[in-house]
C-alpha positions in Angstrom: 78.1 -163.0 0.6 78.8 -160.7 3.3 76.6 -157.8 4.5 78.9 -155.3 2.9 78.7 -156.8 -0.5 74.9 -156.9 -0.3 74.8 -153.3 0.8 77.1 -152.4 -2.1 74.9 -154.2 -4.6 71.8 -152.4 -3.3 73.5 -149.1 -3.5 74.7 -149.9 -7.1 71.2 -150.9 -8.1 69.8 -147.8 -6.5 72.3 -145.6 -8.4 71.5 -147.4 -11.7 67.8 -146.8 -11.2 68.4 -143.2 -10.3 70.6 -142.6 -13.3 68.0 -144.4 -15.6 65.2 -142.0 -14.3 67.5 -139.0 -14.8 68.3 -140.2 -18.3 64.6 -140.6 -19.2 63.9 -137.1 -17.7 66.7 -135.6 -19.8 65.5 -137.3 -23.0 62.0 -135.9 -22.4 63.4 -132.5 -21.6 65.4 -132.6 -24.8 62.2 -133.5 -26.8 60.3 -130.6 -25.1 63.2 -128.2 -25.9 63.2 -129.3 -29.6 59.4 -128.9 -29.8 59.7 -125.4 -28.2 62.4 -124.4 -30.6 60.3 -125.5 -33.6 57.2 -123.7 -32.2 59.2 -120.5 -31.7 60.6 -120.7 -35.2 57.1 -121.1 -36.7 55.8 -118.2 -34.6 58.7 -116.0 -35.7 58.1 -117.0 -39.3 54.4 -115.9 -39.0 55.0 -112.9 -36.7 57.5 -111.1 -38.9 55.1 -110.7 -41.9 52.3 -109.7 -39.5 54.4 -107.1 -37.9 55.4 -105.8 -41.4 51.7 -105.6 -42.3 50.8 -103.8 -39.0 53.6 -101.3 -39.6 52.3 -100.6 -43.1 48.8 -100.2 -41.8 49.9 -97.8 -39.1 51.8 -95.7 -41.7 48.7 -95.7 -44.0 46.5 -94.6 -41.0 48.9 -91.8 -40.2 48.8 -90.6 -43.8 45.0 -90.6 -43.8 44.9 -88.8 -40.4 47.2 -86.1 -41.9 44.9 -85.7 -44.8 41.8 -85.5 -42.5 43.7 -82.9 -40.5 44.4 -80.8 -43.6 40.7 -81.1 -44.7 39.5 -80.1 -41.3 41.8 -77.1 -41.4 40.5 -76.1 -44.8 36.9 -76.5 -43.7 37.6 -74.2 -40.7 39.1 -71.6 -42.9 36.2 -71.7 -45.3 33.7 -71.4 -42.4 35.5 -68.4 -41.1 35.6 -66.8 -44.6 31.8 -67.5 -45.0 31.1 -66.0 -41.6 33.1 -62.9 -42.5 31.4 -62.6 -45.9 27.9 -63.0 -44.3 28.8 -60.3 -41.7 30.1 -58.0 -44.5 26.9 -58.5 -46.6 24.7 -57.9 -43.6 26.5 -54.7 -42.8 26.6 -53.4 -46.4 23.1 -54.2 -47.5 21.1 -54.6 -44.2 20.9 -51.0 -43.3 20.0 -49.6 -46.7 17.4 -52.4 -47.3 15.7 -51.6 -44.0 15.6 -47.9 -45.0 14.2 -48.7 -48.4 11.5 -50.9 -46.9 10.6 -48.2 -44.3 10.5 -45.6 -47.1 8.1 -47.8 -49.2 5.9 -48.4 -46.2 5.8 -44.7 -45.5 4.9 -43.8 -49.1 2.1 -46.4 -49.1 0.7 -45.0 -45.9 0.9 -41.5 -47.1 -0.9 -42.3 -50.3 -3.6 -44.2 -48.4 -3.0 -47.5 -50.0 -2.0 -49.4 -46.9 -2.6 -53.1 -46.8 -5.7 -54.5 -45.2 -3.4 -56.0 -42.5 -2.1 -52.5 -41.7 -5.5 -51.0 -41.0 -7.4 -51.9 -37.8 -10.4 -54.1 -38.5 -13.7 -52.9 -37.3 -16.6 -55.3 -37.1 -20.3 -55.0 -36.5 -23.3 -57.0 -37.0 -26.0 -56.2 -39.6 -29.7 -56.8 -39.1 -29.6 -60.4 -40.3 -26.9 -61.7 -37.9 -24.1 -61.5 -40.3 -20.8 -59.9 -39.3 -19.5 -57.0 -41.4 -15.7 -56.5 -41.5 -14.2 -53.4 -43.3 -17.0 -53.2 -45.8 -17.4 -57.0 -46.4 -20.2 -59.2 -45.2 -19.3 -62.6 -43.8 -22.2 -65.1 -43.3 -22.9 -66.1 -39.7 -22.6 -69.6 -38.4 -25.4 -71.9 -39.6 -27.7 -73.1 -36.9 -29.4 -76.4 -36.8 -33.1 -76.2 -36.5 -34.1 -77.8 -33.3 -37.1 -80.1 -33.3 -39.3 -79.3 -30.6 
């Protein structure tokens, strides 16, 4: 065998080994692509119902928010109406009620039947150490007898 034939056999063996490795790599790549395709199909099968449920949930939440917005608007209107009513009642009845109360107080004072709280309290002490307030006698503080 000549040197050229040996070199040709070595190159042929090298190419055969290289093609074998490429074939194995392509077979593995094909398996990975099949597994990936299967995984994507399964994810798609599960994701579509999840997205539909999410879409339904978002629609429901939007409906509820619209209802809450309407309720908040109604509450604001009721609050402003109550404030206006309170102001109207205070204006309509506040002044006359104050005048009636002042008139009643003036009549009581004029007739001399004022409350005890209205008249100034005068106090003094009687001979026995008791305090007299507006015609009443209040007993003094009790003292302990000191032993001595």
